[in-house]
C-alpha positions in Angstrom: -99.3 -138.6 -113.4 -96.3 -140.4 -115.0 -95.0 -141.5 -111.6 -98.4 -143.1 -111.0 -98.4 -144.7 -114.5 -94.9 -146.0 -114.0 -94.4 -147.2 -110.4 -97.3 -146.9 -108.3 -99.0 -146.2 -111.7 -95.6 -146.3 -110.2 -92.7 -146.6 -112.0 -92.2 -152.9 -113.2 -90.2 -161.9 -113.5 -89.8 -165.2 -112.1 -89.8 -169.3 -112.1 -88.0 -171.6 -114.5 -90.7 -172.2 -117.2 -89.8 -172.8 -120.8 -91.6 -171.1 -123.6 -92.4 -174.4 -125.2 -94.9 -175.1 -122.5 -98.3 -176.5 -123.6 -100.3 -173.4 -122.9 -97.9 -171.2 -124.8 -97.7 -173.6 -127.8 -101.5 -173.7 -128.1 -101.9 -169.9 -128.2 -101.1 -168.1 -131.4 -101.8 -170.8 -133.9 -105.5 -171.3 -133.0 -106.8 -167.9 -131.9 -107.1 -164.3 -133.1 -105.2 -162.8 -130.2 -101.7 -161.1 -130.2 -99.0 -163.0 -132.0 -101.0 -164.7 -134.6 -98.8 -163.1 -137.2 -95.7 -163.6 -135.2 -95.2 -159.9 -134.4 -94.7 -158.5 -130.9 -96.3 -155.1 -130.8 -95.2 -153.0 -127.8 -96.6 -149.7 -126.6 -93.7 -147.4 -125.4 -92.9 -143.8 -124.7 -90.7 -142.2 -127.4 -88.7 -140.0 -124.9 -88.5 -141.4 -121.4 -85.1 -142.8 -120.6 -84.1 -145.0 -118.9 -87.4 -146.8 -119.8 -87.7 -146.2 -123.5 -87.1 -143.9 -126.4 -87.3 -144.0 -130.2 -83.6 -144.9 -130.5 -84.5 -148.1 -128.5 -81.9 -147.2 -125.9 -84.0 -147.8 -122.7 -84.2 -150.9 -120.6 -87.8 -151.6 -121.6 -86.7 -151.4 -125.2 -84.0 -154.0 -124.5 -86.4 -156.3 -122.6 -88.9 -156.1 -125.5 -86.2 -157.0 -128.0 -85.2 -159.9 -125.8 -88.7 -161.2 -125.7 -89.1 -160.9 -129.5 -85.9 -162.8 -130.0 -87.0 -165.5 -127.6 -90.3 -165.8 -129.4 -88.8 -165.7 -132.8 -91.2 -162.8 -133.7 -90.7 -159.5 -135.4 -90.7 -156.5 -133.0 -92.9 -153.4 -133.7 -93.5 -150.3 -131.6 -96.4 -147.9 -131.1 -94.9 -144.7 -129.7 -97.0 -142.4 -127.4 -96.0 -140.3 -124.4 -96.9 -141.9 -121.1 -99.4 -139.5 -119.8 -103.2 -139.3 -119.4 -104.7 -141.3 -122.3 -101.7 -143.6 -122.8 -103.7 -146.8 -122.6 -106.6 -145.4 -124.6 -104.3 -144.4 -127.4 -102.1 -147.5 -127.4 -103.3 -150.8 -125.9 -107.0 -150.1 -126.5 -106.7 -148.2 -129.8 -107.1 -149.9 -133.2 -105.4 -149.2 -136.4 -107.4 -147.0 -138.8 -109.7 -149.0 -140.9 -108.6 -152.2 -139.2 -109.8 -154.6 -136.5 -106.2 -154.9 -135.3 -105.0 -153.1 -132.2 -102.1 -150.7 -132.5 -100.1 -152.7 -129.9 -100.5 -155.5 -127.5 -98.0 -155.1 -124.6 -97.2 -152.2 -122.3 -93.8 -152.8 -120.9 -94.0 -150.9 -117.6 -96.9 -150.5 -115.2 -97.4 -151.1 -111.5 -98.4 -154.6 -110.5 -102.2 -154.7 -110.3 -102.6 -151.6 -112.6 -106.4 -151.1 -112.9 -106.6 -150.1 -116.5 -105.3 -153.4 -117.9 -104.5 -157.0 -117.0 -101.0 -157.2 -115.5 -98.3 -159.9 -115.7 -96.3 -161.0 -112.8 -93.8 -158.3 -111.7 -90.5 -158.3 -113.4 -88.7 -155.9 -111.1 -89.2 -154.3 -107.7 -87.6 -150.9 -107.0 -87.8 -147.9 -104.7 -87.5 -144.1 -104.7 -84.1 -142.6 -104.4 -82.4 -139.3 -103.6 -79.5 -138.0 -105.6 -76.8 -135.3 -104.9 -73.5 -134.2 -106.4 -70.5 -135.8 -104.8 -68.2 -133.5 -102.9 -70.8 -130.8 -102.2 -71.2 -131.5 -98.4 -73.7 -134.4 -98.6 -71.4 -137.4 -99.0 -72.3 -138.8 -95.7 -76.1 -138.8 -96.4 -77.2 -142.4 -96.9 -80.9 -142.2 -95.9 -83.7 -139.8 -95.0 -82.6 -139.7 -91.4 -79.1 -138.5 -92.4 -80.6 -135.7 -94.4 -82.9 -134.7 -91.6 -80.0 -134.7 -89.2 -77.9 -132.2 -91.1 -77.0 -129.1 -88.9 -79.8 -126.5 -89.1 -77.7 -124.0 -91.1 -77.0 -126.6 -93.8 -80.5 -127.8 -93.9 -81.9 -124.3 -94.3 -79.7 -123.8 -97.4 -80.8 -127.0 -99.1 -82.5 -126.5 -102.5 -84.6 -129.6 -103.1 -86.1 -131.0 -106.3 -89.1 -133.4 -106.1 -91.9 -134.5 -108.2 -95.4 -133.5 -107.3 -97.7 -136.0 -105.6 -95.0 -138.6 -105.0 -94.7 -140.4 -101.6 -91.7 -138.4 -100.4 -93.9 -135.3 -100.2 -95.2 -136.3 -96.8 -91.7 -136.7 -95.4 -90.7 -133.3 -96.7 -93.8 -131.8 -95.0 -93.0 -133.6 -91.7 -89.5 -132.2 -91.7 -90.5 -128.6 -92.5 -88.7 -128.6 -95.9 -91.6 -127.8 -98.1 -90.6 -124.1 -98.5 -87.3 -125.3 -100.0 -88.7 -127.5 -102.7 -88.8 -126.8 -106.4 -91.7 -129.0 -107.7 -91.4 -131.0 -111.0 -94.1 -132.6 -113.1 -93.8 -136.0 -114.6 -96.2 -134.9 -117.3 -96.0 -131.7 -119.2 -97.4 -130.5 -122.5 -93.9 -130.6 -124.0 -93.1 -134.0 -125.5 -89.4 -133.1 -125.5 -89.2 -132.9 -121.7 -88.5 -136.0 -119.7 -88.3 -136.7 -115.9 -84.6 -137.3 -115.9 -84.0 -133.6 -116.5 -84.3 -133.0 -112.7 -80.9 -134.8 -112.4 -79.2 -134.5 -115.7 -79.9 -130.7 -116.0 -80.8 -129.1 -112.7 -78.9 -131.2 -110.2 -75.8 -131.4 -112.3 -75.8 -127.6 -112.9 -76.2 -126.8 -109.2 -79.7 -125.4 -109.5 -80.8 -127.8 -106.8 -78.8 -129.7 -104.2 -80.9 -132.8 -103.7 -83.3 -134.5 -106.1 -85.9 -137.1 -105.1 -87.0 -139.3 -108.0 -88.2 -142.9 -108.8 -85.1 -145.1 -108.4 -84.7 -146.2 -112.0 -84.5 -142.5 -113.1 -82.1 -141.5 -110.3 -79.9 -144.6 -110.8 -79.6 -144.2 -114.5 -78.9 -140.5 -114.6 -76.5 -140.7 -111.7 -74.5 -143.2 -113.8 -74.8 -141.4 -117.1 -74.8 -137.6 -116.4 -71.4 -136.2 -117.5 -71.8 -132.7 -116.1 -71.1 -133.7 -112.4 -70.3 -136.7 -110.3 -73.8 -137.7 -109.0 -74.6 -140.2 -106.3 -78.0 -141.9 -106.2 -79.1 -143.4 -102.8 -82.1 -145.7 -102.7 -84.4 -144.9 -99.8 -86.4 -147.4 -97.8 -90.1 -147.4 -97.1 -91.0 -146.6 -93.5 -94.3 -146.9 -91.5 -96.9 -144.8 -93.3 -94.7 -144.0 -96.3 -94.4 -146.7 -99.0 -91.6 -145.9 -101.4 -91.0 -149.3 -103.1 -93.2 -150.7 -105.8 -93.4 -153.8 -108.0 -93.4 -153.2 -111.8 -95.1 -155.5 -114.3 -96.2 -155.4 -117.9 -99.8 -155.1 -119.2 -102.1 -156.6 -121.8 -105.7 -156.2 -122.6 -108.1 -157.8 -120.1 -109.3 -160.5 -122.6 -105.8 -161.6 -123.7 -105.4 -164.3 -121.1 -103.3 -166.7 -123.2 -101.0 -163.8 -124.3 -100.6 -162.7 -120.7 -99.6 -166.3 -119.8 -97.0 -166.3 -122.5 -95.5 -163.1 -121.3 -95.4 -164.5 -117.8 -93.5 -167.5 -119.1 -91.1 -165.2 -120.9 -90.5 -163.2 -117.7 -90.0 -166.3 -115.7 -87.6 -168.0 -118.2 -85.5 -164.8 -118.6 -85.5 -163.3 -115.1 -81.7 -163.5 -114.7 -81.2 -161.7 -118.1 -83.8 -159.1 -117.2 -82.0 -158.4 -113.9 -78.7 -158.0 -115.7 -80.3 -155.5 -118.1 -81.8 -153.6 -115.1 -78.4 -153.6 -113.3 -76.7 -152.2 -116.5 -79.1 -149.2 -116.3 -78.5 -148.6 -112.6 -81.9 -149.6 -111.4 -81.9 -150.1 -107.6 -83.5 -153.5 -107.0 -85.1 -154.4 -103.7 -86.6 -157.5 -102.2 -90.2 -158.1 -101.0 -89.4 -156.3 -97.7 -88.0 -153.3 -99.6 -84.3 -154.1 -98.7 -81.7 -153.3 -101.3 -80.4 -156.2 -103.4 -77.6 -154.0 -104.9 -75.1 -151.5 -103.5 -76.8 -148.7 -101.6 -75.4 -145.9 -103.7 -74.8 -145.7 -107.4 -72.9 -143.2 -109.6 -69.5 -142.7 -111.1 -66.6 -143.0 -108.8 
């Protein structure tokens, strides 16, 4: 599932180290690993805003461009939809009739992702709920507020949520499952993208509340023009983890390259945070507490 691939997959930078460190300087000139030809090859989804797209308008696109600039390398992309087989068809795949891999860096995976070697996390976010401002939910700032709505209002709620995400358990506990329209992060249609739950269905009034990974909710709340949308980050609670650390990924054997990416993350954390903030990504600390305003959207 794409949510698993992205943030607990889902759903992905610290310390003040300079790129000119000894370990980084030694790598690249003397081995056959990534960067020997001064090209940063990234593996990204061609249609998955706010993360990435072919127009390079996502925050992962911007961070990859920042890294290439810092390295003084050329930036190249391998585009493939982030679904089952993504790693096999990108990070582990070689160019036809060549010993060179198609790409060397996946720009968004959960910390500790089992199919690759992960860098240190470069952001920590959480799930969110979104609704249209002025439609009777303006006082809702957490799950308890939603559960506390008067019974008549609760019974009328039309809820959108992605299948197999952590919020499913809460919906079940609060007898809301019959009111849920279920969405998939992965479909067979490459033109579809998870943000449609907000940009299309929430904005049009097809659903009243949408639950989504925070970067998706925050970005589309800020950028959807069809309605004034509010995105509210929701905190983890006992037995229901909603916040996840996101890292990048390289091949298991590329230890020196992973160290170099760790150094890039560390040296550029403030610039990375600024990019994430530009995209409305709700950032949380190690305890899952919001580092930014609790709700985002257009005034």
